[in-house]
C-alpha positions, 0 to 999 in steps of 0.5 A: 661606068662607060656606056659599053666595055668595048670603048675602054682600055684595059686599065679602065676595065680593071677600075670598073671591075674593082668598083663592082667588087667593092659594091658587093659589101652593099648589094646582092649579086642580082642588084650588081648585075642590073647595075652593070648591064641593066641599062644596055638596052636603053643605051642602044635605043639612044643610037637611033638608026643603029638600033635594029 
């Protein structure tokens, strides 16, 4: 998965959603939410001066 959805085109976004949908066989909704968004803050922290 990319660092942010904003950098992807529509086709890439569709693949991401398909991937998350397939994972519902093995993970709970809570686990999927963490997988999809849980590292956003850590990613922003890597931006250095851009991190407020």
